[in-house]
PDB file of N, CA, C and O in Angstrom:
ATOM      1  N   MET A   1     141.046 172.589 117.554  1.00  0.00           N
ATOM      2  CA  MET A   1     139.798 172.195 116.936  1.00  0.00           C
ATOM      3  C   MET A   1     138.790 173.339 116.956  1.00  0.00           C
ATOM      4  O   MET A   1     137.930 173.398 116.077  1.00  0.00           O
ATOM      5  N   GLY A   2     138.863 174.241 117.915  1.00  0.00           N
ATOM      6  CA  GLY A   2     137.923 175.343 118.025  1.00  0.00           C
ATOM      7  C   GLY A   2     137.924 176.264 116.814  1.00  0.00           C
ATOM      8  O   GLY A   2     136.879 176.790 116.431  1.00  0.00           O
ATOM      9  N   LYS A   3     139.089 176.459 116.213  1.00  0.00           N
ATOM     10  CA  LYS A   3     139.175 177.320 115.034  1.00  0.00           C
ATOM     11  C   LYS A   3     138.351 176.757 113.886  1.00  0.00           C
ATOM     12  O   LYS A   3     137.686 177.502 113.165  1.00  0.00           O
ATOM     13  N   VAL A   4     138.397 175.460 113.721  1.00  0.00           N
ATOM     14  CA  VAL A   4     137.689 174.812 112.614  1.00  0.00           C
ATOM     15  C   VAL A   4     136.180 174.913 112.802  1.00  0.00           C
ATOM     16  O   VAL A   4     135.454 175.167 111.840  1.00  0.00           O
ATOM     17  N   GLU A   5     135.706 174.720 114.009  1.00  0.00           N
ATOM     18  CA  GLU A   5     134.269 174.773 114.280  1.00  0.00           C
ATOM     19  C   GLU A   5     133.655 176.123 113.945  1.00  0.00           C
ATOM     20  O   GLU A   5     132.476 176.204 113.602  1.00  0.00           O
ATOM     21  N   LYS A   6     134.445 177.176 114.042  1.00  0.00           N
ATOM     22  CA  LYS A   6     133.950 178.529 113.762  1.00  0.00           C
ATOM     23  C   LYS A   6     133.888 178.827 112.263  1.00  0.00           C
ATOM     24  O   LYS A   6     133.316 179.838 111.855  1.00  0.00           O
ATOM     25  N   LEU A   7     134.473 177.952 111.444  1.00  0.00           N
ATOM     26  CA  LEU A   7     134.536 178.188 110.002  1.00  0.00           C
ATOM     27  C   LEU A   7     133.328 177.584 109.288  1.00  0.00           C
ATOM     28  O   LEU A   7     133.480 176.688 108.458  1.00  0.00           O
ATOM     29  N   TRP A   8     132.178 178.054 109.597  1.00  0.00           N
ATOM     30  CA  TRP A   8     130.998 177.585 108.873  1.00  0.00           C
ATOM     31  C   TRP A   8     130.196 178.779 108.444  1.00  0.00           C
ATOM     32  O   TRP A   8     129.998 179.679 109.259  1.00  0.00           O
ATOM     33  N   PRO A   9     129.730 178.851 107.252  1.00  0.00           N
ATOM     34  CA  PRO A   9     129.780 177.847 106.191  1.00  0.00           C
ATOM     35  C   PRO A   9     131.121 177.847 105.481  1.00  0.00           C
ATOM     36  O   PRO A   9     131.886 178.805 105.595  1.00  0.00           O
ATOM     37  N   VAL A  10     131.413 176.774 104.745  1.00  0.00           N
ATOM     38  CA  VAL A  10     132.629 176.691 103.945  1.00  0.00           C
ATOM     39  C   VAL A  10     132.281 176.358 102.501  1.00  0.00           C
ATOM     40  O   VAL A  10     131.278 175.701 102.221  1.00  0.00           O
ATOM     41  N   ALA A  11     133.125 176.823 101.595  1.00  0.00           N
ATOM     42  CA  ALA A  11     132.965 176.521 100.174  1.00  0.00           C
ATOM     43  C   ALA A  11     134.325 176.674  99.514  1.00  0.00           C
ATOM     44  O   ALA A  11     135.223 177.334 100.038  1.00  0.00           O
ATOM     45  N   LYS A  12     134.454 176.048  98.355  1.00  0.00           N
ATOM     46  CA  LYS A  12     135.668 176.199  97.559  1.00  0.00           C
ATOM     47  C   LYS A  12     135.237 176.600  96.159  1.00  0.00           C
ATOM     48  O   LYS A  12     134.428 175.921  95.527  1.00  0.00           O
ATOM     49  N   GLY A  13     135.780 177.700  95.684  1.00  0.00           N
ATOM     50  CA  GLY A  13     135.422 178.210  94.372  1.00  0.00           C
ATOM     51  C   GLY A  13     135.587 179.714  94.358  1.00  0.00           C
ATOM     52  O   GLY A  13     136.388 180.265  95.113  1.00  0.00           O
ATOM     53  N   SER A  14     134.819 180.386  93.488  1.00  0.00           N
ATOM     54  CA  SER A  14     134.878 181.844  93.416  1.00  0.00           C
ATOM     55  C   SER A  14     133.504 182.388  93.035  1.00  0.00           C
ATOM     56  O   SER A  14     132.693 181.706  92.408  1.00  0.00           O
ATOM     57  N   VAL A  15     133.271 183.639  93.435  1.00  0.00           N
ATOM     58  CA  VAL A  15     132.031 184.339  93.085  1.00  0.00           C
ATOM     59  C   VAL A  15     132.418 185.529  92.225  1.00  0.00           C
ATOM     60  O   VAL A  15     133.303 186.307  92.583  1.00  0.00           O
ATOM     61  N   SER A  16     131.749 185.663  91.093  1.00  0.00           N
ATOM     62  CA  SER A  16     132.011 186.783  90.193  1.00  0.00           C
ATOM     63  C   SER A  16     130.717 187.530  89.917  1.00  0.00           C
ATOM     64  O   SER A  16     129.646 186.935  89.799  1.00  0.00           O
ATOM     65  N   GLU A  17     130.840 188.843  89.815  1.00  0.00           N
ATOM     66  CA  GLU A  17     129.693 189.663  89.415  1.00  0.00           C
ATOM     67  C   GLU A  17     129.761 189.844  87.904  1.00  0.00           C
ATOM     68  O   GLU A  17     130.798 190.224  87.361  1.00  0.00           O
ATOM     69  N   VAL A  18     128.659 189.572  87.240  1.00  0.00           N
ATOM     70  CA  VAL A  18     128.587 189.718  85.781  1.00  0.00           C
ATOM     71  C   VAL A  18     127.370 190.564  85.433  1.00  0.00           C
ATOM     72  O   VAL A  18     126.530 190.844  86.289  1.00  0.00           O
ATOM     73  N   ARG A  19     127.285 190.962  84.195  1.00  0.00           N
ATOM     74  CA  ARG A  19     126.110 191.698  83.693  1.00  0.00           C
ATOM     75  C   ARG A  19     125.482 190.858  82.603  1.00  0.00           C
ATOM     76  O   ARG A  19     126.146 190.463  81.645  1.00  0.00           O
ATOM     77  N   LYS A  20     124.190 190.587  82.756  1.00  0.00           N
ATOM     78  CA  LYS A  20     123.471 189.717  81.826  1.00  0.00           C
ATOM     79  C   LYS A  20     122.188 190.392  81.374  1.00  0.00           C
ATOM     80  O   LYS A  20     121.591 191.157  82.132  1.00  0.00           O
ATOM     81  N   PRO A  21     121.755 190.119  80.147  1.00  0.00           N
ATOM     82  CA  PRO A  21     120.443 190.620  79.730  1.00  0.00           C
ATOM     83  C   PRO A  21     119.344 189.808  80.415  1.00  0.00           C
ATOM     84  O   PRO A  21     119.546 188.646  80.766  1.00  0.00           O
ATOM     85  N   CYS A  22     118.202 190.419  80.597  1.00  0.00           N
ATOM     86  CA  CYS A  22     117.085 189.711  81.223  1.00  0.00           C
ATOM     87  C   CYS A  22     116.167 189.133  80.146  1.00  0.00           C
ATOM     88  O   CYS A  22     116.456 189.238  78.954  1.00  0.00           O
ATOM     89  N   ILE A  23     115.064 188.526  80.570  1.00  0.00           N
ATOM     90  CA  ILE A  23     114.146 187.898  79.616  1.00  0.00           C
ATOM     91  C   ILE A  23     112.929 188.764  79.304  1.00  0.00           C
ATOM     92  O   ILE A  23     112.077 188.372  78.507  1.00  0.00           O
ATOM     93  N   ARG A  24     112.844 189.935  79.924  1.00  0.00           N
ATOM     94  CA  ARG A  24     111.702 190.821  79.640  1.00  0.00           C
ATOM     95  C   ARG A  24     111.850 191.408  78.242  1.00  0.00           C
ATOM     96  O   ARG A  24     112.918 191.916  77.900  1.00  0.00           O
ATOM     97  N   PRO A  25     110.821 191.350  77.443  1.00  0.00           N
ATOM     98  CA  PRO A  25     110.938 191.769  76.041  1.00  0.00           C
ATOM     99  C   PRO A  25     111.245 193.251  75.825  1.00  0.00           C
ATOM    100  O   PRO A  25     111.946 193.582  74.870  1.00  0.00           O
ATOM    101  N   ASN A  26     110.753 194.147  76.666  1.00  0.00           N
ATOM    102  CA  ASN A  26     110.965 195.584  76.450  1.00  0.00           C
ATOM    103  C   ASN A  26     111.737 196.240  77.588  1.00  0.00           C
ATOM    104  O   ASN A  26     111.399 197.345  78.012  1.00  0.00           O
ATOM    105  N   CYS A  27     112.754 195.579  78.075  1.00  0.00           N
ATOM    106  CA  CYS A  27     113.535 196.104  79.195  1.00  0.00           C
ATOM    107  C   CYS A  27     114.393 197.270  78.711  1.00  0.00           C
ATOM    108  O   CYS A  27     115.207 197.108  77.802  1.00  0.00           O
ATOM    109  N   SER A  28     114.214 198.438  79.312  1.00  0.00           N
ATOM    110  CA  SER A  28     114.970 199.618  78.878  1.00  0.00           C
ATOM    111  C   SER A  28     116.456 199.499  79.227  1.00  0.00           C
ATOM    112  O   SER A  28     117.308 199.966  78.470  1.00  0.00           O
ATOM    113  N   ALA A  29     116.770 198.881  80.361  1.00  0.00           N
ATOM    114  CA  ALA A  29     118.181 198.717  80.741  1.00  0.00           C
ATOM    115  C   ALA A  29     118.909 197.856  79.713  1.00  0.00           C
ATOM    116  O   ALA A  29     120.017 198.192  79.297  1.00  0.00           O
ATOM    117  N   CYS A  30     118.302 196.761  79.307  1.00  0.00           N
ATOM    118  CA  CYS A  30     118.927 195.876  78.317  1.00  0.00           C
ATOM    119  C   CYS A  30     119.004 196.572  76.953  1.00  0.00           C
ATOM    120  O   CYS A  30     119.993 196.424  76.235  1.00  0.00           O
ATOM    121  N   ALA A  31     117.968 197.324  76.600  1.00  0.00           N
ATOM    122  CA  ALA A  31     117.956 198.034  75.319  1.00  0.00           C
ATOM    123  C   ALA A  31     119.072 199.070  75.260  1.00  0.00           C
ATOM    124  O   ALA A  31     119.633 199.313  74.192  1.00  0.00           O
ATOM    125  N   GLU A  32     119.400 199.685  76.398  1.00  0.00           N
ATOM    126  CA  GLU A  32     120.479 200.678  76.459  1.00  0.00           C
ATOM    127  C   GLU A  32     121.850 200.035  76.642  1.00  0.00           C
ATOM    128  O   GLU A  32     122.866 200.730  76.663  1.00  0.00           O
ATOM    129  N   GLY A  33     121.881 198.707  76.774  1.00  0.00           N
ATOM    130  CA  GLY A  33     123.155 198.003  76.921  1.00  0.00           C
ATOM    131  C   GLY A  33     123.670 197.920  78.345  1.00  0.00           C
ATOM    132  O   GLY A  33     124.783 197.443  78.572  1.00  0.00           O
ATOM    133  N   ARG A  34     122.881 198.376  79.311  1.00  0.00           N
ATOM    134  CA  ARG A  34     123.325 198.346  80.701  1.00  0.00           C
ATOM    135  C   ARG A  34     123.237 196.955  81.315  1.00  0.00           C
ATOM    136  O   ARG A  34     124.069 196.593  82.147  1.00  0.00           O
ATOM    137  N   LYS A  35     122.251 196.181  80.921  1.00  0.00           N
ATOM    138  CA  LYS A  35     122.019 194.825  81.414  1.00  0.00           C
ATOM    139  C   LYS A  35     121.805 194.822  82.927  1.00  0.00           C
ATOM    140  O   LYS A  35     121.604 195.879  83.524  1.00  0.00           O
ATOM    141  N   HIS A  36     121.845 193.662  83.539  1.00  0.00           N
ATOM    142  CA  HIS A  36     121.532 193.523  84.962  1.00  0.00           C
ATOM    143  C   HIS A  36     122.650 192.770  85.666  1.00  0.00           C
ATOM    144  O   HIS A  36     123.269 191.873  85.094  1.00  0.00           O
ATOM    145  N   LYS A  37     122.904 193.152  86.934  1.00  0.00           N
ATOM    146  CA  LYS A  37     123.907 192.468  87.738  1.00  0.00           C
ATOM    147  C   LYS A  37     123.431 191.052  88.033  1.00  0.00           C
ATOM    148  O   LYS A  37     122.256 190.808  88.307  1.00  0.00           O
ATOM    149  N   ALA A  38     124.373 190.140  87.968  1.00  0.00           N
ATOM    150  CA  ALA A  38     124.120 188.762  88.377  1.00  0.00           C
ATOM    151  C   ALA A  38     125.412 188.246  89.008  1.00  0.00           C
ATOM    152  O   ALA A  38     126.493 188.785  88.768  1.00  0.00           O
ATOM    153  N   PHE A  39     125.284 187.211  89.805  1.00  0.00           N
ATOM    154  CA  PHE A  39     126.443 186.613  90.457  1.00  0.00           C
ATOM    155  C   PHE A  39     126.562 185.157  90.023  1.00  0.00           C
ATOM    156  O   PHE A  39     125.569 184.437  89.919  1.00  0.00           O
ATOM    157  N   ILE A  40     127.792 184.748  89.775  1.00  0.00           N
ATOM    158  CA  ILE A  40     128.085 183.387  89.322  1.00  0.00           C
ATOM    159  C   ILE A  40     129.064 182.755  90.311  1.00  0.00           C
ATOM    160  O   ILE A  40     130.064 183.369  90.684  1.00  0.00           O
ATOM    161  N   PHE A  41     128.772 181.536  90.728  1.00  0.00           N
ATOM    162  CA  PHE A  41     129.678 180.743  91.559  1.00  0.00           C
ATOM    163  C   PHE A  41     130.357 179.731  90.647  1.00  0.00           C
ATOM    164  O   PHE A  41     129.685 178.926  90.003  1.00  0.00           O
ATOM    165  N   SER A  42     131.688 179.767  90.590  1.00  0.00           N
ATOM    166  CA  SER A  42     132.464 178.826  89.787  1.00  0.00           C
ATOM    167  C   SER A  42     133.192 177.872  90.723  1.00  0.00           C
ATOM    168  O   SER A  42     133.779 178.290  91.720  1.00  0.00           O
ATOM    169  N   TYR A  43     133.146 176.587  90.390  1.00  0.00           N
ATOM    170  CA  TYR A  43     133.787 175.570  91.217  1.00  0.00           C
ATOM    171  C   TYR A  43     134.181 174.392  90.328  1.00  0.00           C
ATOM    172  O   TYR A  43     133.758 174.302  89.176  1.00  0.00           O
ATOM    173  N   ASN A  44     134.985 173.505  90.870  1.00  0.00           N
ATOM    174  CA  ASN A  44     135.404 172.309  90.139  1.00  0.00           C
ATOM    175  C   ASN A  44     134.662 171.098  90.671  1.00  0.00           C
ATOM    176  O   ASN A  44     134.505 170.923  91.879  1.00  0.00           O
ATOM    177  N   LYS A  45     134.213 170.271  89.750  1.00  0.00           N
ATOM    178  CA  LYS A  45     133.550 169.018  90.110  1.00  0.00           C
ATOM    179  C   LYS A  45     134.133 167.920  89.227  1.00  0.00           C
ATOM    180  O   LYS A  45     133.971 167.932  88.007  1.00  0.00           O
ATOM    181  N   LYS A  46     134.809 166.976  89.864  1.00  0.00           N
ATOM    182  CA  LYS A  46     135.455 165.876  89.142  1.00  0.00           C
ATOM    183  C   LYS A  46     136.374 166.400  88.042  1.00  0.00           C
ATOM    184  O   LYS A  46     136.398 165.870  86.930  1.00  0.00           O
ATOM    185  N   GLY A  47     137.131 167.448  88.369  1.00  0.00           N
ATOM    186  CA  GLY A  47     138.104 167.994  87.442  1.00  0.00           C
ATOM    187  C   GLY A  47     137.545 168.908  86.358  1.00  0.00           C
ATOM    188  O   GLY A  47     138.294 169.369  85.497  1.00  0.00           O
ATOM    189  N   ARG A  48     136.261 169.172  86.387  1.00  0.00           N
ATOM    190  CA  ARG A  48     135.645 170.043  85.377  1.00  0.00           C
ATOM    191  C   ARG A  48     135.091 171.292  86.032  1.00  0.00           C
ATOM    192  O   ARG A  48     134.543 171.240  87.133  1.00  0.00           O
ATOM    193  N   ARG A  49     135.239 172.410  85.349  1.00  0.00           N
ATOM    194  CA  ARG A  49     134.750 173.690  85.849  1.00  0.00           C
ATOM    195  C   ARG A  49     133.236 173.749  85.700  1.00  0.00           C
ATOM    196  O   ARG A  49     132.703 173.467  84.628  1.00  0.00           O
ATOM    197  N   ARG A  50     132.556 174.110  86.758  1.00  0.00           N
ATOM    198  CA  ARG A  50     131.102 174.243  86.774  1.00  0.00           C
ATOM    199  C   ARG A  50     130.741 175.635  87.268  1.00  0.00           C
ATOM    200  O   ARG A  50     131.516 176.265  87.987  1.00  0.00           O
ATOM    201  N   CYS A  51     129.558 176.116  86.881  1.00  0.00           N
ATOM    202  CA  CYS A  51     129.089 177.437  87.308  1.00  0.00           C
ATOM    203  C   CYS A  51     127.618 177.345  87.685  1.00  0.00           C
ATOM    204  O   CYS A  51     126.845 176.592  87.093  1.00  0.00           O
ATOM    205  N   LEU A  52     127.258 178.133  88.684  1.00  0.00           N
ATOM    206  CA  LEU A  52     125.872 178.249  89.122  1.00  0.00           C
ATOM    207  C   LEU A  52     125.541 179.720  89.334  1.00  0.00           C
ATOM    208  O   LEU A  52     126.376 180.487  89.814  1.00  0.00           O
ATOM    209  N   TYR A  53     124.337 180.107  88.980  1.00  0.00           N
ATOM    210  CA  TYR A  53     123.881 181.456  89.326  1.00  0.00           C
ATOM    211  C   TYR A  53     123.630 181.509  90.824  1.00  0.00           C
ATOM    212  O   TYR A  53     123.176 180.537  91.427  1.00  0.00           O
ATOM    213  N   VAL A  54     123.930 182.653  91.410  1.00  0.00           N
ATOM    214  CA  VAL A  54     123.780 182.849  92.841  1.00  0.00           C
ATOM    215  C   VAL A  54     122.757 183.945  93.066  1.00  0.00           C
ATOM    216  O   VAL A  54     122.890 185.026  92.493  1.00  0.00           O
ATOM    217  N   PRO A  55     121.738 183.703  93.883  1.00  0.00           N
ATOM    218  CA  PRO A  55     120.810 184.790  94.212  1.00  0.00           C
ATOM    219  C   PRO A  55     121.579 185.939  94.885  1.00  0.00           C
ATOM    220  O   PRO A  55     122.498 185.703  95.669  1.00  0.00           O
ATOM    221  N   ARG A  56     121.204 187.147  94.577  1.00  0.00           N
ATOM    222  CA  ARG A  56     121.909 188.333  95.077  1.00  0.00           C
ATOM    223  C   ARG A  56     122.081 188.313  96.603  1.00  0.00           C
ATOM    224  O   ARG A  56     123.150 188.658  97.107  1.00  0.00           O
ATOM    225  N   TYR A  57     121.047 187.915  97.332  1.00  0.00           N
ATOM    226  CA  TYR A  57     121.111 187.908  98.801  1.00  0.00           C
ATOM    227  C   TYR A  57     122.115 186.875  99.326  1.00  0.00           C
ATOM    228  O   TYR A  57     122.610 187.007 100.446  1.00  0.00           O
ATOM    229  N   LEU A  58     122.415 185.854  98.524  1.00  0.00           N
ATOM    230  CA  LEU A  58     123.312 184.790  98.960  1.00  0.00           C
ATOM    231  C   LEU A  58     124.782 185.078  98.646  1.00  0.00           C
ATOM    232  O   LEU A  58     125.660 184.419  99.202  1.00  0.00           O
ATOM    233  N   ALA A  59     125.069 186.035  97.776  1.00  0.00           N
ATOM    234  CA  ALA A  59     126.449 186.326  97.371  1.00  0.00           C
ATOM    235  C   ALA A  59     127.366 186.660  98.551  1.00  0.00           C
ATOM    236  O   ALA A  59     128.474 186.127  98.603  1.00  0.00           O
ATOM    237  N   PRO A  60     126.960 187.520  99.508  1.00  0.00           N
ATOM    238  CA  PRO A  60     127.851 187.799 100.640  1.00  0.00           C
ATOM    239  C   PRO A  60     128.112 186.566 101.509  1.00  0.00           C
ATOM    240  O   PRO A  60     129.221 186.382 102.009  1.00  0.00           O
ATOM    241  N   VAL A  61     127.103 185.735 101.687  1.00  0.00           N
ATOM    242  CA  VAL A  61     127.268 184.506 102.477  1.00  0.00           C
ATOM    243  C   VAL A  61     128.244 183.570 101.773  1.00  0.00           C
ATOM    244  O   VAL A  61     129.108 182.970 102.413  1.00  0.00           O
ATOM    245  N   LEU A  62     128.106 183.447 100.463  1.00  0.00           N
ATOM    246  CA  LEU A  62     128.987 182.575  99.700  1.00  0.00           C
ATOM    247  C   LEU A  62     130.421 183.094  99.706  1.00  0.00           C
ATOM    248  O   LEU A  62     131.366 182.308  99.782  1.00  0.00           O
ATOM    249  N   ARG A  63     130.584 184.395  99.626  1.00  0.00           N
ATOM    250  CA  ARG A  63     131.944 184.965  99.700  1.00  0.00           C
ATOM    251  C   ARG A  63     132.587 184.659 101.058  1.00  0.00           C
ATOM    252  O   ARG A  63     133.771 184.331 101.125  1.00  0.00           O
ATOM    253  N   ARG A  64     131.808 184.767 102.134  1.00  0.00           N
ATOM    254  CA  ARG A  64     132.326 184.428 103.468  1.00  0.00           C
ATOM    255  C   ARG A  64     132.681 182.935 103.527  1.00  0.00           C
ATOM    256  O   ARG A  64     133.705 182.561 104.099  1.00  0.00           O
ATOM    257  N   ALA A  65     131.831 182.087 102.935  1.00  0.00           N
ATOM    258  CA  ALA A  65     132.089 180.643 102.913  1.00  0.00           C
ATOM    259  C   ALA A  65     133.386 180.328 102.168  1.00  0.00           C
ATOM    260  O   ALA A  65     134.134 179.440 102.577  1.00  0.00           O
ATOM    261  N   ILE A  66     133.655 181.045 101.088  1.00  0.00           N
ATOM    262  CA  ILE A  66     134.894 180.840 100.331  1.00  0.00           C
ATOM    263  C   ILE A  66     136.103 181.258 101.155  1.00  0.00           C
ATOM    264  O   ILE A  66     137.115 180.557 101.174  1.00  0.00           O
ATOM    265  N   ARG A  67     136.004 182.403 101.840  1.00  0.00           N
ATOM    266  CA  ARG A  67     137.106 182.828 102.731  1.00  0.00           C
ATOM    267  C   ARG A  67     137.335 181.772 103.813  1.00  0.00           C
ATOM    268  O   ARG A  67     138.478 181.425 104.112  1.00  0.00           O
ATOM    269  N   ASN A  68     136.252 181.266 104.395  1.00  0.00           N
ATOM    270  CA  ASN A  68     136.368 180.230 105.426  1.00  0.00           C
ATOM    271  C   ASN A  68     136.990 178.962 104.854  1.00  0.00           C
ATOM    272  O   ASN A  68     137.800 178.312 105.514  1.00  0.00           O
ATOM    273  N   GLY A  69     136.615 178.612 103.635  1.00  0.00           N
ATOM    274  CA  GLY A  69     137.188 177.430 102.993  1.00  0.00           C
ATOM    275  C   GLY A  69     138.685 177.565 102.792  1.00  0.00           C
ATOM    276  O   GLY A  69     139.426 176.596 102.954  1.00  0.00           O
ATOM    277  N   ARG A  70     139.134 178.758 102.442  1.00  0.00           N
ATOM    278  CA  ARG A  70     140.577 178.990 102.271  1.00  0.00           C
ATOM    279  C   ARG A  70     141.307 178.854 103.606  1.00  0.00           C
ATOM    280  O   ARG A  70     142.395 178.282 103.672  1.00  0.00           O
ATOM    281  N   LYS A  71     140.699 179.384 104.668  1.00  0.00           N
ATOM    282  CA  LYS A  71     141.309 179.234 105.997  1.00  0.00           C
ATOM    283  C   LYS A  71     141.372 177.761 106.392  1.00  0.00           C
ATOM    284  O   LYS A  71     142.373 177.303 106.943  1.00  0.00           O
ATOM    285  N   LEU A  72     140.303 177.025 106.111  1.00  0.00           N
ATOM    286  CA  LEU A  72     140.272 175.606 106.446  1.00  0.00           C
ATOM    287  C   LEU A  72     141.360 174.842 105.684  1.00  0.00           C
ATOM    288  O   LEU A  72     142.033 173.988 106.262  1.00  0.00           O
ATOM    289  N   GLU A  73     141.535 175.138 104.414  1.00  0.00           N
ATOM    290  CA  GLU A  73     142.612 174.501 103.638  1.00  0.00           C
ATOM    291  C   GLU A  73     143.981 174.813 104.234  1.00  0.00           C
ATOM    292  O   GLU A  73     144.865 173.956 104.267  1.00  0.00           O
ATOM    293  N   GLU A  74     144.146 176.044 104.701  1.00  0.00           N
ATOM    294  CA  GLU A  74     145.414 176.434 105.326  1.00  0.00           C
ATOM    295  C   GLU A  74     145.646 175.616 106.596  1.00  0.00           C
ATOM    296  O   GLU A  74     146.754 175.130 106.826  1.00  0.00           O
ATOM    297  N   TYR A  75     144.609 175.462 107.420  1.00  0.00           N
ATOM    298  CA  TYR A  75     144.717 174.665 108.649  1.00  0.00           C
ATOM    299  C   TYR A  75     145.057 173.209 108.323  1.00  0.00           C
ATOM    300  O   TYR A  75     145.887 172.604 109.001  1.00  0.00           O
ATOM    301  N   ILE A  76     144.433 172.650 107.306  1.00  0.00           N
ATOM    302  CA  ILE A  76     144.681 171.264 106.915  1.00  0.00           C
ATOM    303  C   ILE A  76     146.122 171.096 106.455  1.00  0.00           C
ATOM    304  O   ILE A  76     146.775 170.113 106.805  1.00  0.00           O
ATOM    305  N   SER A  77     146.625 172.049 105.671  1.00  0.00           N
ATOM    306  CA  SER A  77     148.006 171.980 105.200  1.00  0.00           C
ATOM    307  C   SER A  77     148.989 171.997 106.361  1.00  0.00           C
ATOM    308  O   SER A  77     149.963 171.244 106.377  1.00  0.00           O
ATOM    309  N   ARG A  78     148.725 172.859 107.325  1.00  0.00           N
ATOM    310  CA  ARG A  78     149.606 172.955 108.488  1.00  0.00           C
ATOM    311  C   ARG A  78     149.523 171.710 109.364  1.00  0.00           C
ATOM    312  O   ARG A  78     150.509 171.330 109.995  1.00  0.00           O
ATOM    313  N   ALA A  79     148.360 171.074 109.408  1.00  0.00           N
ATOM    314  CA  ALA A  79     148.141 169.941 110.301  1.00  0.00           C
ATOM    315  C   ALA A  79     149.087 168.781 109.995  1.00  0.00           C
ATOM    316  O   ALA A  79     149.546 168.115 110.922  1.00  0.00           O
ATOM    317  N   GLY A  80     149.389 168.523 108.732  1.00  0.00           N
ATOM    318  CA  GLY A  80     150.283 167.425 108.382  1.00  0.00           C
ATOM    319  C   GLY A  80     151.673 167.627 108.956  1.00  0.00           C
ATOM    320  O   GLY A  80     152.234 166.714 109.563  1.00  0.00           O
ATOM    321  N   ALA A  81     152.228 168.801 108.772  1.00  0.00           N
ATOM    322  CA  ALA A  81     153.562 169.096 109.302  1.00  0.00           C
ATOM    323  C   ALA A  81     153.551 169.060 110.832  1.00  0.00           C
ATOM    324  O   ALA A  81     154.479 168.536 111.447  1.00  0.00           O
ATOM    325  N   GLU A  82     152.507 169.614 111.442  1.00  0.00           N
ATOM    326  CA  GLU A  82     152.420 169.610 112.906  1.00  0.00           C
ATOM    327  C   GLU A  82     152.328 168.194 113.456  1.00  0.00           C
ATOM    328  O   GLU A  82     152.887 167.900 114.513  1.00  0.00           O
ATOM    329  N   LEU A  83     151.629 167.316 112.749  1.00  0.00           N
ATOM    330  CA  LEU A  83     151.515 165.922 113.165  1.00  0.00           C
ATOM    331  C   LEU A  83     152.882 165.249 113.199  1.00  0.00           C
ATOM    332  O   LEU A  83     153.215 164.548 114.154  1.00  0.00           O
ATOM    333  N   ILE A  84     153.663 165.466 112.157  1.00  0.00           N
ATOM    334  CA  ILE A  84     154.999 164.861 112.093  1.00  0.00           C
ATOM    335  C   ILE A  84     155.903 165.436 113.172  1.00  0.00           C
ATOM    336  O   ILE A  84     156.607 164.690 113.853  1.00  0.00           O
ATOM    337  N   LEU A  85     155.892 166.748 113.333  1.00  0.00           N
ATOM    338  CA  LEU A  85     156.758 167.377 114.334  1.00  0.00           C
ATOM    339  C   LEU A  85     156.373 166.941 115.751  1.00  0.00           C
ATOM    340  O   LEU A  85     157.246 166.711 116.588  1.00  0.00           O
ATOM    341  N   ARG A  86     155.087 166.829 116.017  1.00  0.00           N
ATOM    342  CA  ARG A  86     154.635 166.369 117.341  1.00  0.00           C
ATOM    343  C   ARG A  86     155.077 164.921 117.575  1.00  0.00           C
ATOM    344  O   ARG A  86     155.525 164.571 118.667  1.00  0.00           O
ATOM    345  N   HIS A  87     154.949 164.102 116.562  1.00  0.00           N
ATOM    346  CA  HIS A  87     155.360 162.705 116.679  1.00  0.00           C
ATOM    347  C   HIS A  87     156.849 162.609 116.967  1.00  0.00           C
ATOM    348  O   HIS A  87     157.276 161.822 117.812  1.00  0.00           O
ATOM    349  N   ARG A  88     157.635 163.407 116.265  1.00  0.00           N
ATOM    350  CA  ARG A  88     159.085 163.389 116.482  1.00  0.00           C
ATOM    351  C   ARG A  88     159.450 163.796 117.900  1.00  0.00           C
ATOM    352  O   ARG A  88     160.340 163.205 118.511  1.00  0.00           O
ATOM    353  N   SER A  89     158.767 164.799 118.419  1.00  0.00           N
ATOM    354  CA  SER A  89     159.118 165.289 119.760  1.00  0.00           C
ATOM    355  C   SER A  89     158.626 164.349 120.863  1.00  0.00           C
ATOM    356  O   SER A  89     159.199 164.331 121.952  1.00  0.00           O
ATOM    357  N   GLU A  90     157.590 163.580 120.603  1.00  0.00           N
ATOM    358  CA  GLU A  90     157.019 162.701 121.629  1.00  0.00           C
ATOM    359  C   GLU A  90     157.571 161.283 121.594  1.00  0.00           C
ATOM    360  O   GLU A  90     157.539 160.591 122.611  1.00  0.00           O
ATOM    361  N   SER A  91     158.072 160.838 120.456  1.00  0.00           N
ATOM    362  CA  SER A  91     158.486 159.438 120.346  1.00  0.00           C
ATOM    363  C   SER A  91     159.976 159.291 120.593  1.00  0.00           C
ATOM    364  O   SER A  91     160.736 160.259 120.559  1.00  0.00           O
ATOM    365  N   HIS A  92     160.362 158.065 120.839  1.00  0.00           N
ATOM    366  CA  HIS A  92     161.775 157.745 120.988  1.00  0.00           C
ATOM    367  C   HIS A  92     162.350 157.578 119.586  1.00  0.00           C
ATOM    368  O   HIS A  92     161.762 156.913 118.733  1.00  0.00           O
ATOM    369  N   HIS A  93     163.480 158.179 119.371  1.00  0.00           N
ATOM    370  CA  HIS A  93     164.119 158.074 118.060  1.00  0.00           C
ATOM    371  C   HIS A  93     164.770 156.716 117.935  1.00  0.00           C
ATOM    372  O   HIS A  93     165.528 156.304 118.813  1.00  0.00           O
ATOM    373  N   VAL A  94     164.485 156.025 116.864  1.00  0.00           N
ATOM    374  CA  VAL A  94     165.056 154.720 116.610  1.00  0.00           C
ATOM    375  C   VAL A  94     166.269 154.878 115.717  1.00  0.00           C
ATOM    376  O   VAL A  94     166.198 155.519 114.669  1.00  0.00           O
ATOM    377  N   ASP A  95     167.368 154.302 116.126  1.00  0.00           N
ATOM    378  CA  ASP A  95     168.600 154.366 115.341  1.00  0.00           C
ATOM    379  C   ASP A  95     168.520 153.339 114.230  1.00  0.00           C
ATOM    380  O   ASP A  95     168.440 152.142 114.503  1.00  0.00           O
ATOM    381  N   MET A  96     168.540 153.783 112.980  1.00  0.00           N
ATOM    382  CA  MET A  96     168.389 152.904 111.836  1.00  0.00           C
ATOM    383  C   MET A  96     169.728 152.322 111.352  1.00  0.00           C
ATOM    384  O   MET A  96     169.751 151.624 110.338  1.00  0.00           O
ATOM    385  N   THR A  97     170.850 152.593 112.053  1.00  0.00           N
ATOM    386  CA  THR A  97     172.140 152.079 111.596  1.00  0.00           C
ATOM    387  C   THR A  97     172.461 150.763 112.222  1.00  0.00           C
ATOM    388  O   THR A  97     173.514 150.188 111.946  1.00  0.00           O
TER     389      THR A  97
END
């Protein structure tokens, strides 16, 4: 259980860096085609892909949360098999014949 407690924050999805134009009317970066860095968080909600803009300062935290979420999913997947194997080793085997 200790491994799970250390996995905070958690998230499921992905973070992508994109380049977007800004809303300033005379932006030289946008006029030159350079645009501005932005971060997008993509995730699924009720089977549909959703996206949210991520503040720049939050992108590293969100990336860590996604890594933690992947580790948590791995632990959950392993837990089912471990539960069955533990049950088999601890219980008396019943002869079904």
